[in-house]
matplotlib code that plots the C-alpha trace (Angstrom):
import matplotlib.pyplot as plt

x = [37.4, 34.2, 31.5, 30.6, 27.5, 25.9, 26.4, 24.8, 27.7, 30.7, 29.6, 32.6, 31.9, 31.6, 27.8, 27.7, 30.3, 29.9, 28.7, 25.0, 25.0, 26.6, 25.3, 27.9, 28.9, 29.5, 31.0, 29.7, 31.2, 28.7, 25.5, 25.1, 24.9, 22.4, 20.1, 19.3, 18.0, 14.2, 12.9, 10.1, 11.7, 10.3, 7.4, 9.8, 12.0, 11.2, 12.9, 13.5, 12.7, 16.2, 18.3, 21.3, 19.3, 17.7, 21.1, 22.2, 19.3, 19.6, 23.2, 22.2, 19.6, 22.0, 24.4, 21.6, 20.7, 24.3, 24.7, 21.8, 23.3, 26.4, 24.2, 24.6, 28.4, 30.5, 33.2, 33.5, 37.1, 39.0, 41.7, 41.5, 39.0, 37.4, 33.9, 33.5, 31.6, 29.7, 28.4, 28.0, 25.5, 22.8, 23.3, 22.5, 19.4, 18.4, 19.0, 16.9, 14.1, 14.2, 13.7, 17.2, 18.3, 21.6, 24.4, 26.8, 30.2, 32.8, 36.4, 39.1, 42.9, 44.6, 41.2, 42.0, 39.2, 35.4, 33.8, 31.9, 28.7, 29.0, 29.0, 26.1, 24.1, 24.9, 23.6, 20.4, 19.9, 20.2, 17.6, 15.3, 15.5, 14.7, 11.7, 10.0, 7.0, 8.3, 4.8, 4.4, 8.0, 9.2, 12.9, 15.4, 19.1, 20.6, 23.7, 26.8, 28.3, 31.9, 33.3, 37.1, 37.4, 41.1, 41.8, 40.8, 43.3, 43.4, 41.8, 38.9, 38.3, 38.1, 35.7, 33.4, 33.4, 32.8, 29.8, 28.3, 28.8, 27.3, 24.3, 23.8, 24.2, 25.5, 28.4, 29.1, 32.6, 34.6, 38.3, 41.4, 42.7, 41.0, 39.4, 40.0, 37.0, 34.4, 33.3, 33.9, 30.7, 32.2, 35.5, 35.4, 37.7, 38.2, 38.5, 38.4, 34.8, 33.7, 35.4, 33.9, 30.4, 30.8, 32.2, 29.4, 26.8, 28.0, 28.3, 25.0, 23.2, 24.4, 23.6, 27.1, 28.1, 30.9, 34.1, 36.7, 38.2, 38.0, 41.8, 42.1, 40.5, 43.3, 45.8, 43.9, 43.7, 47.4, 48.3, 46.1, 46.9, 43.3, 41.9, 38.6, 38.0, 41.2, 40.5, 37.2, 39.0, 41.4, 38.5, 36.9, 40.1, 40.2, 36.6, 37.3]
y = [-38.0, -39.9, -40.8, -44.4, -44.4, -41.8, -43.9, -47.1, -47.9, -46.4, -43.4, -43.8, -47.4, -48.4, -48.7, -45.0, -43.6, -45.7, -43.7, -43.0, -42.7, -39.2, -36.3, -34.6, -31.2, -28.8, -25.9, -22.4, -21.1, -23.1, -21.9, -18.8, -21.1, -23.4, -20.5, -20.0, -23.5, -23.9, -26.3, -27.4, -30.9, -31.4, -33.2, -36.0, -36.1, -36.2, -33.0, -32.2, -28.7, -28.7, -25.9, -28.1, -30.8, -28.3, -27.1, -30.6, -31.4, -28.0, -28.9, -32.3, -30.8, -28.1, -30.9, -32.8, -29.8, -29.2, -32.9, -32.8, -29.7, -31.8, -34.4, -36.7, -37.1, -35.9, -36.6, -35.9, -35.3, -35.1, -36.5, -39.7, -39.4, -36.1, -37.5, -38.5, -41.7, -39.9, -37.5, -40.1, -42.3, -39.6, -38.4, -42.0, -41.9, -38.6, -40.1, -43.2, -41.1, -39.2, -42.5, -43.0, -46.6, -47.0, -49.5, -48.9, -50.4, -49.6, -50.3, -50.8, -50.4, -52.1, -53.1, -52.4, -54.3, -54.1, -57.3, -59.6, -58.8, -55.2, -56.1, -58.6, -55.7, -53.6, -56.3, -56.6, -52.9, -52.8, -55.6, -53.9, -50.6, -52.5, -54.1, -50.9, -49.5, -46.2, -44.7, -45.4, -45.4, -42.0, -42.2, -41.2, -41.4, -44.6, -43.8, -45.8, -44.9, -45.9, -45.2, -45.2, -44.7, -44.0, -47.6, -48.8, -49.4, -47.1, -49.8, -50.2, -46.5, -46.3, -49.2, -47.5, -44.2, -45.8, -47.7, -44.5, -42.7, -45.5, -46.2, -42.5, -43.4, -41.1, -41.6, -40.4, -41.2, -40.5, -40.0, -38.6, -37.5, -35.5, -37.4, -35.2, -36.4, -35.8, -32.4, -31.8, -31.8, -31.1, -31.0, -32.5, -31.1, -31.1, -28.4, -28.1, -26.8, -29.8, -32.2, -30.6, -30.8, -34.5, -35.3, -33.3, -35.0, -38.4, -37.6, -35.7, -38.6, -40.9, -38.5, -37.3, -33.7, -32.8, -32.8, -31.4, -28.0, -26.4, -26.3, -30.1, -30.4, -28.5, -30.9, -34.0, -32.8, -32.1, -35.4, -37.5, -35.4, -34.2, -37.7, -37.5, -41.3, -42.1, -39.5, -41.2, -44.6, -43.1, -41.7, -45.1, -46.5, -43.6, -44.3, -48.0]
z = [-1.5, -2.4, 0.1, -0.9, 1.4, -0.9, -4.0, -5.3, -7.6, -9.2, -11.2, -13.5, -14.4, -18.1, -17.8, -16.8, -19.2, -22.4, -25.5, -25.3, -21.5, -21.3, -23.4, -25.6, -24.2, -27.1, -25.3, -24.8, -28.0, -30.0, -28.3, -30.5, -33.5, -31.8, -30.7, -34.4, -34.7, -34.4, -31.8, -34.1, -34.1, -30.6, -32.2, -33.2, -30.2, -26.5, -25.2, -21.6, -20.3, -18.7, -20.3, -20.8, -22.4, -24.8, -25.8, -26.4, -28.7, -30.4, -31.1, -32.5, -34.7, -36.0, -37.0, -38.7, -40.8, -41.7, -42.5, -44.9, -46.6, -47.2, -48.9, -46.0, -46.4, -43.5, -41.0, -37.3, -36.5, -33.2, -31.0, -28.9, -26.0, -27.2, -27.5, -31.2, -30.4, -27.6, -30.2, -32.9, -31.0, -30.5, -34.1, -35.3, -33.2, -34.9, -38.3, -37.5, -36.1, -39.4, -41.3, -42.7, -43.0, -41.2, -41.5, -38.6, -37.8, -35.1, -35.9, -33.2, -33.4, -36.4, -37.9, -41.6, -43.2, -42.7, -41.4, -43.8, -41.8, -43.0, -46.7, -46.1, -44.5, -47.6, -49.9, -47.8, -47.9, -51.7, -52.0, -49.6, -51.6, -54.8, -53.2, -52.2, -54.0, -55.4, -55.3, -51.5, -50.4, -49.2, -49.9, -47.3, -48.1, -46.6, -44.5, -43.8, -40.4, -39.7, -36.2, -36.5, -40.3, -40.2, -39.2, -42.8, -45.5, -48.5, -50.7, -48.2, -48.1, -51.8, -51.9, -49.4, -51.1, -54.5, -53.0, -51.6, -54.9, -57.0, -54.7, -53.8, -50.1, -47.4, -45.1, -41.6, -40.3, -37.1, -37.6, -36.1, -39.4, -42.2, -45.0, -48.0, -49.9, -47.2, -45.7, -42.0, -40.0, -36.5, -34.7, -31.2, -28.5, -24.8, -22.2, -18.4, -18.6, -20.7, -18.4, -15.3, -16.9, -17.5, -14.1, -12.4, -14.5, -13.5, -9.8, -9.5, -11.3, -8.5, -5.7, -5.0, -4.5, -7.0, -4.8, -7.2, -7.3, -10.8, -11.0, -10.9, -14.3, -15.9, -14.2, -15.3, -19.0, -19.0, -17.3, -19.8, -22.8, -23.2, -23.3, -21.3, -21.8, -20.0, -17.3, -16.5, -16.3, -13.8, -11.7, -11.7, -10.1, -7.7, -6.5, -6.1]

ax = plt.figure().add_subplot(projection="3d")
ax.plot(x, y, z, "-o")
ax.set_aspect("equal")
plt.show()
């Protein structure tokens, strides 16, 4: 199926598919919302003239504005492999470019407690804030980012929310289940069109003509229960 001579390496390898390497594809139904977002933020971000790239950054900026209206407390919710982390990584970049201090942690399966390094970073952030000259320091809400929030125990969740409330910090979490205390920023989902966009992006980036018939994307999504991450793993094996 694949012509190895046209490729320098496997387009579905981890270094090509890890979060931050692939743009998040929002889906056509969101474009009407994004058109209303001004592109005046181009002064702060390097934007491509490519239409798909512009829609991607418009989507990010739309979510940033929505996040700020939620007082920087939101959740990104969606099933396994639907792109939550893929969307989270560029959002963190937007927040950092807007001068928000970020404390970020990624939790994996059965990780019910936050690591000690997280709490040490929180302590350092508190000390840094206190050290700032209030006349010169333009305050931007610090934000805790937790990827995989649903892994945490109930007591850890309460501790985090209490910290954010007390210190007036924001929180941005990815989760498979709704966090009742936090507004929903975005629901990620998968579709044959989104999967096709991702596969085409990876193949074209590596000089390969997309070989799949559109109907195959329906089959792959059904076979892997909508988990695009698992589908990309399977395509890696197919290419090898």
